C-alpha positions in Angstrom: 71.6 85.7 145.6 71.7 88.8 143.6 73.4 87.1 140.7 70.7 84.4 140.7 68.0 87.1 140.8 69.6 88.9 137.9 69.8 85.6 136.0 66.1 85.0 136.6 65.3 88.5 135.4 67.2 87.8 132.2 65.3 84.6 131.6 62.0 86.5 131.4 62.9 89.9 129.8 65.1 90.8 126.8 65.9 94.3 128.1 65.9 95.7 131.6 66.2 99.3 132.5 68.8 100.3 135.2 66.1 101.3 137.7 64.5 97.8 137.6 67.9 96.2 138.2 68.7 98.6 141.0 65.3 98.0 142.6 65.3 94.2 142.3 68.9 93.8 143.3 69.0 96.6 145.9 72.0 98.3 144.2 73.3 101.8 143.7 73.5 102.9 140.0 77.3 102.5 139.9 76.9 98.9 141.2 75.0 97.6 138.2 77.2 94.9 136.7 76.6 92.0 134.3 78.4 88.8 135.1 75.9 85.9 135.0 74.3 86.9 131.7 75.6 88.1 128.4 74.3 91.6 127.7 74.7 94.7 125.8 74.6 97.9 127.8 72.8 100.8 126.2 74.1 103.8 128.2 72.1 106.3 126.2 68.8 104.7 126.9 70.0 103.4 130.3 69.1 99.8 129.6 70.7 96.4 129.7 69.8 94.3 126.7 69.8 90.5 127.5 71.4 88.4 124.8 72.0 85.2 126.7 71.3 83.8 130.2 72.3 80.9 132.4 69.2 79.3 133.8 69.0 78.9 137.6 67.7 75.4 136.9 67.7 73.1 133.8 64.6 70.9 133.8 62.6 69.0 131.3 61.2 72.1 129.6 64.7 73.4 129.0 65.8 70.1 127.5 62.8 70.1 125.3 63.5 73.7 124.1 67.2 72.7 123.5 66.1 69.7 121.6 63.7 71.7 119.4 66.5 74.3 118.8 69.0 71.5 117.8 66.4 70.0 115.4 65.9 73.4 113.7 69.7 73.8 113.4 70.0 70.3 111.9 67.2 71.1 109.4 68.7 74.5 108.5 72.2 72.9 108.0 70.6 70.2 105.8 69.0 73.0 103.7 72.3 74.9 103.4 74.0 71.7 102.4 71.4 71.0 99.7 71.6 74.5 98.4 75.4 74.3 98.2 75.3 71.1 96.3 72.8 72.6 93.9 75.0 75.6 93.4 78.0 73.3 92.8 76.1 71.4 90.2 75.0 74.6 88.5 78.5 75.9 88.4 79.8 72.7 87.0 77.1 72.8 84.3 78.0 76.4 83.4 81.7 75.5 83.2 80.8 72.7 80.8 78.7 75.0 78.7 81.5 77.6 78.5 84.1 74.8 77.4 81.8 73.7 74.6 
């Protein structure tokens, strides 16, 4: 249950201080662990910075968010491909100019 609670905390916050984790999960300071989410631990500021979580549930809103993310990826990759083609054409034109 603690793991699920921690996962849920990670869904709504991008960084969580140790005290909040200890309070929500009823842990001692030395028991704060990160297994269900991907995090960076900032020991100097005593915070856990959430980089990725596993959702407790995966419903329609999550599918819609995933769909939107994949569409953005597809558009960005198409843009990169277009730019690489343009670069290739420019390099070919410069090579022809140098040869003449």
